[in-house]
C-alpha positions, 0 to 999 in steps of 0.5 A: 549523481546528486543526492537529494533528501526530501524531508516531509513531516512524518505522517502515515501513508500509502507507500506506492510503486513509482513508475519510471519514465522513458527518454532521459539525457542520452536516451534511446527512447522510442516514445518521443517526449513521453515520460516512461516509468519503470517498475518491477511490479507485476500486473497479472490476470489469473484464474484466482484474480481475473480482474486485477484493475477493477476498483472493487477488487484491486488492493495492492500498491501497484494496481492502486497506483494505476487506478489513482491516475485514471479513476477519480475519487471524491477526495484526494490525498495532497502532494505534501502533508495534510488532510485530503482535499476535494477532487471530483468533489467541489466540497465535502464535509461532515454535517453533524457533530458526531461524524456520522453524516458526510456530504459532498457536492460534485464539481460542475461539468464533471465528465468521464474521459468518454464524454459522459457526465459524472453524476451523483448517481454514478458515485452512489452506484460505484461505491454501492457496487464495491460493497455489493461485490464484496471481493475476496481481496478485502478492499471493500472493508474500507467502506464498511462504516457506510450505512446508506448513500443518498443523492440530492439532484445530479451533484450532491451525495450524502453518506450516512454512516453506521458509526462515527468515523473521523477517517472517512474523508481519507477512505473516500480518497482511496481507489475502492471509492473510485467513480466508474461509469455504469456503462463500463462496470456491471453492477454485480460483476467484476470487470475482467482484464486490464481495461480501466475507464474513469474521469481521472487525470489520465486515460489508460491503455495497457499492452499485454502478453501472457495475461500480464501487462508489459507496458502501459500508456497514461495519456493526459485526459482533456476532460479532467476537472480536479485538484491537480495540475498535469505537467506532462502529456503522456507517461509510459509505464514499463514492467521489468522482471527484476531490479537489475533489468530496471537499473540497466534501463536507467543506466542506458537512458531508456528509463527516466525515473525508477523507484519500486523496487530498487535493491539495497545494493542499487540504492547504495551504489546510486547514493555513492554517486555512481552516475552523474546523470542520475539523482537519488531522492530519499524521503520518509517512508511508511512501508512496513514488513511483518510476519502474519499467522494463520492462527487456526493452523496447528503449528502456530495455534498456540499463542506461546509459539507466536510469542516465542518467535516474537521473543527471538527475532532480532530486528536490529540484526535483520535490518543491518544485514539486509537493508542497512540505513534503508530501514528501521526496526519496528515494534508495532504495526503502527510506524514509529512516526505516526500519531498513536504509535506505541512500542508495544512489542519492545515493551513486552519482549525487550531484547531478544532472549533464547531463555525467555523464549524457551520459558514461554514454550515450556510453560505451554507444554510445547516440545522444541524444536517447533517445525515451521515453514516460512512462506514469502513472495519472490517478486512483490516486495523487492529482491532482498526479500529472500535474504531477509527470510534467510536471516529470519530462518537462521535466527530462529533455528540458531535458538534450537527452539525452531526447525524452520524451512523456507518456501518462495512463491510468485505473488500471483499464487502467493496472495490467493493461497494466503487468503485461503489459509494455506500458509501457517506463517508468511511474510507480508508488507503494508503500504497504508491506504491513507495517513492515519494509525487506524489504517495500520490496525483495522485492515488486519484486525477488524471483521473481513480483514485484508489478510482473511485472518481467523484471529478475532478479538471482540474488544478490538472490533466492537469497542476499541476501533470504533472508539478511536474513530470517534476522535476527530483529534487523532491525538485523542485517539491514542489511548484506544490505539495503544490498547489495540497495539498492546493486545497485538503484542500479547496475542501476536496474530501478526509480528512487525519487523521493520519500516522502510524509507522510500527512494526515487531515482531519476535522470537529471532532466526530469522535474517534479521528482520530489513530488512523485510520491506524496506524504502518503507515498501515493504515486503522482505521475502528473507531477513529473515533467521534462526540463533541462539536463545538468 
């Protein structure tokens, strides 16, 4: 096994699941030359979420990476660092000095995979549709600075914004801004099931069982016109029940590439050179983990309880016991390598202290131990999640100030229950939508936030977030961004824990692996190819 490190500039980004490909050297592949990608992500249609792949609904890393291959956006995030680049658009730019008018011109001859032309009216329809449906996933909040959309002929679209938003080009690169055909997607209703149609680099076809995707095939779209070059004709995605099953598949050569989500033990084993036919590529990652609170729940409604937890949790011990060198302690929602980061939680709480935590509870008149249940998802953030929460429980209970129990739930029930406010304290992860500090803050703190949290700070929502978005130079936004982070450390509506690296394991005849994830960790299947093993 050869280990390779891809060193990218440390910028924020969406950490996405990488899918693995079938038929490496010595492979027993049944898919010919198709590159088959393995993942432990589960794609399920449920009563609460019957339309998991509709761009107006989808808002998790797995579904977004299906949509990024098949539904085109005006802008796209590049394979390396940097600002978004035109994709369905030929060009896009702000046309005023105040970042409130954004105009795009579509590429000439743009078509959906079906052969229908893509027009400016389709762009307008798609984005207005997402805003109109306003799905309870919270994804439409990414577009909430849009006031009106104007079309000029078949190829020009103008967005008039309610307020200045220097991050708007990034938002147009996210799947919620994906361009869909009105023939396939109703104006005011989500598209149930697993059909996806668009004008992206690939067409998509899923094989399902029991309302879940078992495997899916991405086939090169001959009609695609955009910013990327597709280096393969077909990629098959296979969903595995767990990391061990996925690891066995790459060992046998049935899977060529795997990443999300390998276990810490698998990564350590590959790093040690356990398989001479498999390369492990590690690269900077901006996935974060955090605890979230239903701040209306009686058990954690008092800020002192949340502050006491922040004072007790030992992030260094948590990371070393569970993830080792694969993660780092995090003291803000904004990762340490992102412009605008501040160590707000460390600045306020310093090192873990039982005495200080006890003082916070005593001052608030709260009798210890505080009884809580921590909820976590069993199948969405990797196999180490249970161990992580066992460490958290022990840290809190060993203080004598808390009496914590744990409950694990599959993602298909966890996410809807969290959105309904059924959990007082629960663990979540975040893979940023686009590379900017705003995307580590606004989704949790703005109106109609991703978590459905009852926490609302008027200064953050009405003043600080808008202020930060006015600054085209993002370094100039640091003052307002720091104030937001300091407020979060004081009120603790969420409690950041760690940020992680990202890994790709691939059999050695697969090319383009270093770019399977871009600097924003966006999955880019088109970069993968088949070369010569060895």
